[in-house]
SEPAKOL-57517 format. One record per residue: residue number from 1; x, y, z of N, C-alpha, C in turn. Coordinates in nm, 4 decimals, always signed. Example, Ala and Ser with C-alpha at 12.3 -4.5 7.8 and 13.67 -1.06 7.14 Angstrom:
<recs>
<rec 1 <+1.3190 -0.5690 +0.7800> <+1.2300 -0.4500 +0.7800> <+1.3200 -0.3300 +0.7800>>
<rec 2 <+1.2850 -0.2250 +0.7080> <+1.3670 -0.1060 +0.7140> <+1.2900 +0.0030 +0.7870>>
</recs>
This chain:
<recs>
<rec 1 <-4.3310 -18.9792 +4.9968> <-4.3254 -19.1242 +4.9818> <-4.4461 -19.1699 +4.9015>>
<rec 2 <-4.4240 -19.2548 +4.8066> <-4.5313 -19.3066 +4.7233> <-4.5697 -19.4440 +4.7747>>
<rec 3 <-4.6887 -19.4554 +4.8350> <-4.7355 -19.5837 +4.8866> <-4.6524 -19.6310 +5.0045>>
<rec 4 <-4.7085 -19.7187 +5.0824> <-4.6350 -19.7760 +5.1939> <-4.6234 -19.6825 +5.3125>>
<rec 5 <-4.5495 -19.7274 +5.4098> <-4.5282 -19.6525 +5.5326> <-4.3928 -19.5831 +5.5268>>
<rec 6 <-4.3884 -19.4598 +5.5712> <-4.2620 -19.3859 +5.5743> <-4.1676 -19.4503 +5.6752>>
<rec 7 <-4.0384 -19.4483 +5.6471> <-3.9429 -19.5074 +5.7418> <-3.9336 -19.4249 +5.8698>>
<rec 8 <-3.9011 -19.4930 +5.9784> <-3.8783 -19.4265 +6.1066> <-3.7309 -19.3938 +6.1260>>
<rec 9 <-3.6439 -19.4651 +6.0531> <-3.5001 -19.4507 +6.0718> <-3.4286 -19.5020 +5.9478>>
<rec 10 <-3.3204 -19.4355 +5.9107> <-3.2333 -19.4839 +5.8046> <-3.0955 -19.5040 +5.8666>>
<rec 11 <-3.0376 -19.6216 +5.8475> <-2.9037 -19.6506 +5.8983> <-2.8120 -19.6724 +5.7789>>
<rec 12 <-2.7027 -19.5979 +5.7756> <-2.6025 -19.6120 +5.6698> <-2.4735 -19.6606 +5.7342>>
<rec 13 <-2.4213 -19.7707 +5.6856> <-2.2984 -19.8273 +5.7401> <-2.1936 -19.8336 +5.6301>>
<rec 14 <-2.0791 -19.7700 +5.6552> <-1.9696 -19.7681 +5.5576> <-2.0224 -19.7264 +5.4210>>
<rec 15 <-2.0981 -19.6171 +5.4200> <-2.1652 -19.5734 +5.2978> <-2.1577 -19.4222 +5.2822>>
<rec 16 <-2.1145 -19.3797 +5.1649> <-2.1150 -19.2374 +5.1323> <-2.2575 -19.1917 +5.1079>>
<rec 17 <-2.2845 -19.0657 +5.1374> <-2.4159 -19.0082 +5.1093> <-2.4371 -19.0005 +4.9583>>
<rec 18 <-2.5620 -19.0074 +4.9131> <-2.5892 -19.0049 +4.7689> <-2.5327 -18.8821 +4.6972>>
<rec 19 <-2.5291 -18.7688 +4.7634> <-2.4832 -18.6459 +4.6986> <-2.3330 -18.6449 +4.6724>>
<rec 20 <-2.2595 -18.7305 +4.7384> <-2.1137 -18.7324 +4.7220> <-2.0614 -18.8707 +4.6852>>
<rec 21 <-2.1507 -18.9618 +4.6551> <-2.1108 -19.1002 +4.6270> <-2.0191 -19.1064 +4.5060>>
<rec 22 <-1.9122 -19.1791 +4.5222> <-1.8244 -19.2085 +4.4101> <-1.8244 -19.3594 +4.3923>>
<rec 23 <-1.7756 -19.4041 +4.2811> <-1.7782 -19.5470 +4.2519> <-1.6381 -19.6067 +4.2557>>
<rec 24 <-1.5646 -19.5781 +4.3640> <-1.4293 -19.6312 +4.3743> <-1.4274 -19.7836 +4.3713>>
<rec 25 <-1.5181 -19.8469 +4.4425> <-1.5170 -19.9927 +4.4492> <-1.5530 -20.0543 +4.3149>>
<rec 26 <-1.6540 -20.0005 +4.2493> <-1.6982 -20.0596 +4.1233> <-1.6234 -20.0037 +4.0041>>
<rec 27 <-1.5388 -19.9036 +4.0247> <-1.4653 -19.8446 +3.9133> <-1.3207 -19.8917 +3.9114>>
<rec 28 <-1.2955 -20.0076 +3.9683> <-1.1606 -20.0630 +3.9692> <-1.1179 -20.1041 +3.8300>>
<rec 29 <-0.9996 -20.1611 +3.8169> <-0.9418 -20.1920 +3.6873> <-1.0313 -20.2711 +3.5937>>
<rec 30 <-1.1116 -20.3636 +3.6452> <-1.1928 -20.4453 +3.5560> <-1.3385 -20.4078 +3.5525>>
<rec 31 <-1.3772 -20.3050 +3.6253> <-1.5196 -20.2738 +3.6371> <-1.5825 -20.2403 +3.5035>>
<rec 32 <-1.5103 -20.1733 +3.4175> <-1.5678 -20.1391 +3.2872> <-1.5977 -20.2661 +3.2084>>
<rec 33 <-1.5223 -20.3733 +3.2354> <-1.5466 -20.4999 +3.1680> <-1.6527 -20.5808 +3.2382>>
<rec 34 <-1.6729 -20.5518 +3.3663> <-1.7868 -20.6162 +3.4195> <-1.7974 -20.6817 +3.5523>>
<rec 35 <-1.7261 -20.6464 +3.6551> <-1.7643 -20.7010 +3.7849> <-1.9071 -20.6612 +3.8086>>
<rec 36 <-1.9309 -20.5340 +3.7927> <-2.0626 -20.4821 +3.8229> <-2.1369 -20.4404 +3.6984>>
<rec 37 <-2.0731 -20.4447 +3.5874> <-2.1416 -20.4106 +3.4640> <-2.1169 -20.2681 +3.4219>>
<rec 38 <-2.1508 -20.2404 +3.2996> <-2.1319 -20.1071 +3.2435> <-2.2603 -20.0284 +3.2498>>
<rec 39 <-2.3549 -20.0749 +3.3249> <-2.4837 -20.0084 +3.3361> <-2.5917 -20.1137 +3.3446>>
<rec 40 <-2.7081 -20.0729 +3.3857> <-2.8179 -20.1668 +3.4048> <-2.8463 -20.2444 +3.2776>>
<rec 41 <-2.8454 -20.3750 +3.2891> <-2.8822 -20.4614 +3.1785> <-2.7757 -20.4793 +3.0723>>
<rec 42 <-2.6584 -20.4214 +3.0902> <-2.5552 -20.4300 +2.9877> <-2.4958 -20.5702 +2.9840>>
<rec 43 <-2.4643 -20.6163 +2.8638> <-2.3946 -20.7431 +2.8486> <-2.2461 -20.7136 +2.8621>>
<rec 44 <-2.1812 -20.7759 +2.9579> <-2.0409 -20.7475 +2.9823> <-1.9648 -20.8761 +3.0052>>
<rec 45 <-1.8357 -20.8688 +2.9804> <-1.7484 -20.9818 +3.0065> <-1.7162 -20.9842 +3.1553>>
<rec 46 <-1.7336 -21.0972 +3.2221> <-1.7053 -21.1029 +3.3661> <-1.5579 -21.0740 +3.3952>>
<rec 47 <-1.5354 -21.0076 +3.5052> <-1.3993 -20.9810 +3.5509> <-1.3433 -21.1101 +3.6098>>
<rec 48 <-1.2149 -21.1363 +3.5908> <-1.1553 -21.2583 +3.6471> <-1.1710 -21.2638 +3.7994>>
<rec 49 <-1.1847 -21.3860 +3.8502> <-1.2021 -21.4055 +3.9940> <-1.0925 -21.3380 +4.0752>>
<rec 50 <-0.9663 -21.3491 +4.0288> <-0.8572 -21.2914 +4.1073> <-0.8680 -21.1395 +4.1163>>
<rec 51 <-0.9218 -21.0747 +4.0135> <-0.9395 -20.9291 +4.0175> <-1.0512 -20.8903 +4.1146>>
<rec 52 <-1.1597 -20.9677 +4.1146> <-1.2692 -20.9421 +4.2088> <-1.2180 -20.9610 +4.3513>>
<rec 53 <-1.1464 -21.0685 +4.3737> <-1.0939 -21.0980 +4.5064> <-0.9953 -20.9902 +4.5517>>
<rec 54 <-0.9107 -20.9428 +4.4618> <-0.8152 -20.8371 +4.4971> <-0.8880 -20.7108 +4.5402>>
<rec 55 <-0.9957 -20.6798 +4.4735> <-1.0729 -20.5612 +4.5096> <-1.1321 -20.5761 +4.6500>>
<rec 56 <-1.1867 -20.6924 +4.6802> <-1.2464 -20.7159 +4.8117> <-1.1380 -20.7200 +4.9195>>
<rec 57 <-1.0271 -20.7861 +4.8910> <-0.9181 -20.7927 +4.9882> <-0.8650 -20.6528 +5.0185>>
<rec 58 <-0.8688 -20.5646 +4.9211> <-0.8218 -20.4279 +4.9388> <-0.9037 -20.3471 +5.0374>>
<rec 59 <-1.0246 -20.3922 +5.0673> <-1.1082 -20.3222 +5.1645> <-1.0634 -20.3492 +5.3074>>
<rec 60 <-0.9870 -20.4556 +5.3277> <-0.9469 -20.4954 +5.4626> <-1.0524 -20.5858 +5.5231>>
<rec 61 <-1.0197 -20.6456 +5.6351> <-1.1171 -20.7257 +5.7081> <-1.1380 -20.8668 +5.6577>>
<rec 62 <-1.0697 -20.9052 +5.5505> <-1.0848 -21.0400 +5.4967> <-0.9519 -21.1128 +5.5102>>
<rec 63 <-0.9539 -21.2290 +5.5704> <-0.8329 -21.3071 +5.5941> <-0.7673 -21.3482 +5.4628>>
<rec 64 <-0.6341 -21.3454 +5.4606> <-0.5612 -21.3914 +5.3425> <-0.5889 -21.5383 +5.3135>>
<rec 65 <-0.6286 -21.6142 +5.4152> <-0.6596 -21.7553 +5.3962> <-0.7768 -21.7793 +5.3030>>
<rec 66 <-0.8601 -21.6783 +5.2844> <-0.9752 -21.6918 +5.1942> <-0.9279 -21.7252 +5.0533>>
<rec 67 <-0.8190 -21.6626 +5.0103> <-0.7642 -21.6881 +4.8757> <-0.7269 -21.8351 +4.8562>>
<rec 68 <-0.6891 -21.9007 +4.9643> <-0.6387 -22.0374 +4.9568> <-0.7471 -22.1432 +4.9706>>
<rec 69 <-0.8722 -22.1023 +4.9775> <-0.9823 -22.1961 +4.9990> <-1.0763 -22.1959 +4.8782>>
<rec 70 <-1.0508 -22.2831 +4.7794> <-1.1306 -22.2835 +4.6566> <-1.2796 -22.3085 +4.6797>>
<rec 71 <-1.3125 -22.3935 +4.7775> <-1.4544 -22.4206 +4.8045> <-1.5246 -22.2961 +4.8565>>
<rec 72 <-1.4587 -22.2263 +4.9464> <-1.5165 -22.1030 +4.9996> <-1.5320 -21.9992 +4.8888>>
<rec 73 <-1.4299 -21.9849 +4.8064> <-1.4373 -21.8883 +4.6958> <-1.5525 -21.9210 +4.6016>>
<rec 74 <-1.5715 -22.0487 +4.5743> <-1.6809 -22.0901 +4.4865> <-1.8161 -22.0510 +4.5458>>
<rec 75 <-1.8253 -22.0535 +4.6773> <-1.9500 -22.0159 +4.7444> <-1.9714 -21.8647 +4.7484>>
<rec 76 <-1.8655 -21.7881 +4.7775> <-1.8839 -21.6451 +4.8033> <-1.8684 -21.5549 +4.6817>>
<rec 77 <-1.7909 -21.5951 +4.5821> <-1.7700 -21.5055 +4.4676> <-1.8992 -21.4686 +4.3946>>
<rec 78 <-1.9932 -21.5597 +4.3745> <-2.1185 -21.5170 +4.3099> <-2.1934 -21.4101 +4.3908>>
<rec 79 <-2.1938 -21.4237 +4.5222> <-2.2608 -21.3231 +4.6057> <-2.1874 -21.1896 +4.5992>>
<rec 80 <-2.0545 -21.1950 +4.6008> <-1.9762 -21.0716 +4.5912> <-2.0023 -21.0034 +4.4577>>
<rec 81 <-2.0044 -21.0816 +4.3506> <-2.0342 -21.0235 +4.2186> <-2.1734 -20.9594 +4.2174>>
<rec 82 <-2.2688 -21.0245 +4.2815> <-2.4038 -20.9673 +4.2895> <-2.4048 -20.8362 +4.3654>>
<rec 83 <-2.3315 -20.8316 +4.4761> <-2.3217 -20.7073 +4.5530> <-2.2579 -20.5970 +4.4697>>
<rec 84 <-2.1500 -20.6298 +4.3999> <-2.0829 -20.5288 +4.3181> <-2.1719 -20.4812 +4.2036>>
<rec 85 <-2.2480 -20.5732 +4.1465> <-2.3414 -20.5335 +4.0405> <-2.4471 -20.4382 +4.0970>>
<rec 86 <-2.5005 -20.4705 +4.2134> <-2.6015 -20.3837 +4.2758> <-2.5435 -20.2455 +4.3042>>
<rec 87 <-2.4211 -20.2402 +4.3555> <-2.3565 -20.1114 +4.3818> <-2.3398 -20.0297 +4.2544>>
<rec 88 <-2.3025 -20.0960 +4.1473> <-2.2775 -20.0245 +4.0223> <-2.4058 -19.9792 +3.9543>>
<rec 89 <-2.5106 -20.0569 +3.9663> <-2.6319 -20.0269 +3.8911> <-2.7335 -19.9430 +3.9668>>
<rec 90 <-2.7256 -19.9403 +4.0986> <-2.8230 -19.8648 +4.1768> <-2.7995 -19.7155 +4.1586>>
<rec 91 <-2.9038 -19.6444 +4.1295> <-2.8965 -19.4994 +4.1147> <-3.0005 -19.4359 +4.2049>>
<rec 92 <-2.9592 -19.3305 +4.2730> <-3.0502 -19.2555 +4.3583> <-3.0313 -19.1085 +4.3240>>
<rec 93 <-3.1366 -19.0332 +4.3370> <-3.1299 -18.8896 +4.3152> <-3.0326 -18.8305 +4.4170>>
<rec 94 <-2.9322 -18.7598 +4.3696> <-2.8308 -18.7024 +4.4583> <-2.8910 -18.6044 +4.5583>>
<rec 95 <-3.0099 -18.5549 +4.5310> <-3.0757 -18.4623 +4.6221> <-3.1846 -18.5263 +4.7055>>
<rec 96 <-3.1914 -18.6590 +4.7064> <-3.2959 -18.7302 +4.7808> <-3.2904 -18.6953 +4.9293>>
<rec 97 <-3.4085 -18.6786 +4.9890> <-3.4194 -18.6434 +5.1307> <-3.5255 -18.7325 +5.1950>>
<rec 98 <-3.4956 -18.7810 +5.3153> <-3.5927 -18.8576 +5.3936> <-3.6367 -18.7727 +5.5121>>
<rec 99 <-3.7517 -18.8057 +5.5665> <-3.8054 -18.7307 +5.6793> <-3.7859 -18.7995 +5.8120>>
<rec 100 <-3.6865 -18.8848 +5.8205> <-3.6599 -18.9586 +5.9443> <-3.5146 -18.9367 +5.9850>>
<rec 101 <-3.4806 -18.9695 +6.1093> <-3.3410 -18.9596 +6.1516> <-3.2519 -19.0536 +6.0701>>
<rec 102 <-3.1272 -19.0140 +6.0556> <-3.0278 -19.0959 +5.9868> <-2.9145 -19.1235 +6.0852>>
<rec 103 <-2.8804 -19.2496 +6.1003> <-2.7674 -19.2905 +6.1833> <-2.6612 -19.3467 +6.0907>>
<rec 104 <-2.5413 -19.2930 +6.1016> <-2.4321 -19.3303 +6.0117> <-2.3187 -19.3918 +6.0930>>
<rec 105 <-2.2688 -19.5059 +6.0465> <-2.1516 -19.5704 +6.1041> <-2.0425 -19.5715 +5.9977>>
<rec 106 <-1.9233 -19.5300 +6.0351> <-1.8118 -19.5250 +5.9405> <-1.6818 -19.5451 +6.0180>>
<rec 107 <-1.5783 -19.5892 +5.9484> <-1.4480 -19.6099 +6.0120> <-1.3495 -19.5030 +5.9677>>
<rec 108 <-1.2611 -19.4678 +6.0592> <-1.1615 -19.3650 +6.0286> <-1.0567 -19.4117 +5.9282>>
<rec 109 <-1.0453 -19.5430 +5.9074> <-0.9471 -19.5956 +5.8132> <-1.0078 -19.6581 +5.6889>>
<rec 110 <-1.1341 -19.6303 +5.6609> <-1.2005 -19.6869 +5.5428> <-1.1583 -19.6069 +5.4202>>
<rec 111 <-1.0751 -19.6668 +5.3363> <-1.0266 -19.5977 +5.2159> <-1.1362 -19.5799 +5.1123>>
<rec 112 <-1.2415 -19.6574 +5.1224> <-1.3483 -19.6495 +5.0231> <-1.4559 -19.5482 +5.0603>>
<rec 113 <-1.4687 -19.5165 +5.1879> <-1.5713 -19.4222 +5.2335> <-1.5058 -19.3179 +5.3245>>
<rec 114 <-1.4606 -19.2069 +5.2669> <-1.4003 -19.1013 +5.3488> <-1.5012 -19.0451 +5.4492>>
<rec 115 <-1.4515 -19.0005 +5.5639> <-1.5390 -18.9476 +5.6686> <-1.6282 -18.8355 +5.6163>>
<rec 116 <-1.5751 -18.7479 +5.5341> <-1.6554 -18.6363 +5.4827> <-1.7728 -18.6863 +5.3991>>
<rec 117 <-1.7521 -18.7938 +5.3231> <-1.8610 -18.8480 +5.2404> <-1.9673 -18.9145 +5.3262>>
<rec 118 <-1.9267 -18.9816 +5.4321> <-2.0247 -19.0420 +5.5232> <-2.0980 -18.9327 +5.6000>>
<rec 119 <-2.0268 -18.8289 +5.6377> <-2.0869 -18.7190 +5.7124> <-2.1878 -18.6385 +5.6330>>
<rec 120 <-2.1838 -18.6496 +5.5023> <-2.2751 -18.5729 +5.4166> <-2.4189 -18.6243 +5.4205>>
<rec 121 <-2.4445 -18.7333 +5.4931> <-2.5817 -18.7845 +5.5052> <-2.6746 -18.6812 +5.5681>>
<rec 122 <-2.6217 -18.5877 +5.6452> <-2.7046 -18.4849 +5.7079> <-2.7832 -18.4026 +5.6079>>
<rec 123 <-2.7325 -18.3902 +5.4870> <-2.8023 -18.3151 +5.3821> <-2.9192 -18.3934 +5.3236>>
<rec 124 <-2.9361 -18.5172 +5.3649> <-3.0383 -18.6044 +5.3067> <-3.1509 -18.6372 +5.4035>>
<rec 125 <-3.1654 -18.5566 +5.5074> <-3.2754 -18.5763 +5.6014> <-3.3281 -18.4423 +5.6499>>
<rec 126 <-3.4569 -18.4406 +5.6786> <-3.5160 -18.3224 +5.7411> <-3.5103 -18.3362 +5.8929>>
<rec 127 <-3.4622 -18.4490 +5.9394> <-3.4484 -18.4761 +6.0833> <-3.3000 -18.4691 +6.1197>>
<rec 128 <-3.2643 -18.5314 +6.2281> <-3.1263 -18.5310 +6.2757> <-3.0449 -18.6408 +6.2065>>
<rec 129 <-2.9161 -18.6144 +6.1873> <-2.8237 -18.7155 +6.1356> <-2.7094 -18.7289 +6.2352>>
<rec 130 <-2.6878 -18.8497 +6.2829> <-2.5800 -18.8771 +6.3775> <-2.4762 -18.9645 +6.3102>>
<rec 131 <-2.3507 -18.9215 +6.3174> <-2.2408 -18.9963 +6.2574> <-2.1541 -19.0519 +6.3696>>
<rec 132 <-2.1335 -19.1827 +6.3666> <-2.0507 -19.2510 +6.4664> <-1.9262 -19.3041 +6.3961>>
<rec 133 <-1.8100 -19.2586 +6.4421> <-1.6836 -19.2964 +6.3790> <-1.6130 -19.4004 +6.4660>>
<rec 134 <-1.5723 -19.5089 +6.4011> <-1.5024 -19.6178 +6.4688> <-1.3606 -19.6285 +6.4151>>
<rec 135 <-1.2729 -19.6865 +6.4946> <-1.1392 -19.7185 +6.4463> <-1.1504 -19.8402 +6.3560>>
<rec 136 <-1.0707 -19.8412 +6.2507> <-1.0675 -19.9592 +6.1658> <-1.0814 -19.9278 +6.0188>>
<rec 137 <-1.1110 -20.0337 +5.9428> <-1.1240 -20.0221 +5.7980> <-1.2707 -20.0410 +5.7590>>
<rec 138 <-1.2948 -20.0784 +5.6365> <-1.4308 -20.0935 +5.5858> <-1.5126 -20.1926 +5.6696>>
<rec 139 <-1.4449 -20.2870 +5.7334> <-1.5118 -20.3876 +5.8158> <-1.4951 -20.3566 +5.9648>>
<rec 140 <-1.5059 -20.2301 +5.9991> <-1.4896 -20.1804 +6.1358> <-1.5765 -20.2550 +6.2370>>
<rec 141 <-1.6931 -20.3018 +6.1942> <-1.7903 -20.3623 +6.2864> <-1.7379 -20.4890 +6.3510>>
<rec 142 <-1.6353 -20.5495 +6.2933> <-1.5757 -20.6681 +6.3558> <-1.5044 -20.6328 +6.4856>>
<rec 143 <-1.4671 -20.5062 +6.5023> <-1.3879 -20.4651 +6.6172> <-1.4657 -20.4363 +6.7439>>
<rec 144 <-1.5934 -20.4011 +6.7337> <-1.6680 -20.3639 +6.8534> <-1.8182 -20.3884 +6.8365>>
<rec 145 <-1.8583 -20.5133 +6.8138> <-2.0012 -20.5415 +6.7941> <-2.0917 -20.4938 +6.9074>>
<rec 146 <-2.0537 -20.5083 +7.0351> <-2.1455 -20.4631 +7.1409> <-2.1768 -20.3134 +7.1321>>
<rec 147 <-2.0768 -20.2314 +7.1031> <-2.1001 -20.0867 +7.0938> <-2.1913 -20.0543 +6.9754>>
<rec 148 <-2.1703 -20.1202 +6.8640> <-2.2536 -20.0965 +6.7455> <-2.3977 -20.1374 +6.7744>>
<rec 149 <-2.4164 -20.2524 +6.8372> <-2.5520 -20.2962 +6.8722> <-2.6188 -20.1991 +6.9687>>
<rec 150 <-2.5427 -20.1486 +7.0652> <-2.5971 -20.0507 +7.1593> <-2.6431 -19.9243 +7.0851>>
<rec 151 <-2.5608 -19.8754 +6.9944> <-2.5970 -19.7554 +6.9180> <-2.7184 -19.7808 +6.8285>>
<rec 152 <-2.7248 -19.8987 +6.7686> <-2.8416 -19.9337 +6.6857> <-2.9687 -19.9397 +6.7696>>
<rec 153 <-2.9600 -20.0035 +6.8853> <-3.0770 -20.0110 +6.9736> <-3.1229 -19.8719 +7.0153>>
<rec 154 <-3.0288 -19.7851 +7.0503> <-3.0638 -19.6480 +7.0879> <-3.1298 -19.5747 +6.9719>>
<rec 155 <-3.0748 -19.5909 +6.8527> <-3.1303 -19.5227 +6.7356> <-3.2728 -19.5689 +6.7077>>
<rec 156 <-3.2964 -19.6988 +6.7147> <-3.4314 -19.7517 +6.6910> <-3.5270 -19.7035 +6.7996>>
<rec 157 <-3.4841 -19.7113 +6.9226> <-3.5679 -19.6672 +7.0339> <-3.6061 -19.5191 +7.0174>>
<rec 158 <-3.5088 -19.4345 +6.9888> <-3.5348 -19.2913 +6.9742> <-3.6158 -19.2600 +6.8488>>
<rec 159 <-3.5985 -19.3377 +6.7444> <-3.6738 -19.3104 +6.6211> <-3.8226 -19.3366 +6.6406>>
<rec 160 <-3.8554 -19.4282 +6.7293> <-3.9966 -19.4576 +6.7552> <-4.0561 -19.3678 +6.8627>>
<rec 161 <-3.9708 -19.3082 +6.9457> <-4.0230 -19.2220 +7.0519> <-4.0347 -19.0772 +7.0074>>
<rec 162 <-3.9717 -19.0443 +6.8942> <-3.9778 -18.9070 +6.8449> <-3.8755 -18.8153 +6.9086>>
<rec 163 <-3.7912 -18.8688 +6.9977> <-3.6887 -18.7850 +7.0592> <-3.5630 -18.7854 +6.9742>>
<rec 164 <-3.4849 -18.6830 +6.9873> <-3.3614 -18.6750 +6.9111> <-3.2513 -18.7533 +6.9798>>
<rec 165 <-3.1598 -18.8029 +6.8985> <-3.0437 -18.8727 +6.9524> <-2.9434 -18.7709 +7.0036>>
<rec 166 <-2.8648 -18.8118 +7.0995> <-2.7618 -18.7221 +7.1537> <-2.6292 -18.7578 +7.0916>>
</recs>
């Protein structure tokens, strides 16, 4: 680690490990034109709102009523575009390793993050990696917030005590 304090814990939620990351979300039909851009700093034509919305709706967990609310769309589409740009432009060394425990949350029905890709986080730590699989889609956390909070609290507690998670 260069400068700063080393992390005590890394939590990955609905996220493929860097060594197996694919760009399914940002490589959709309009991505080359620019939801997320063609690379850092590239000038690109923005993808139409309906294409961005279709991509997000395809992840599951978003009510169909969102499409029918122009005020809400006006508020959230810029943030969604920013998230997609960050996903497309962020690059990490595929062999990056941290020296802290990794806790991974993933859903068995997430079409964007296969279980094997989420499980590959173990190759990115010199400590323990725990993978917790939930029923649901990309937005699995809507289904069981108390259990997720309990697992997060346990992970934080154990990361500071130096004990391994079970």
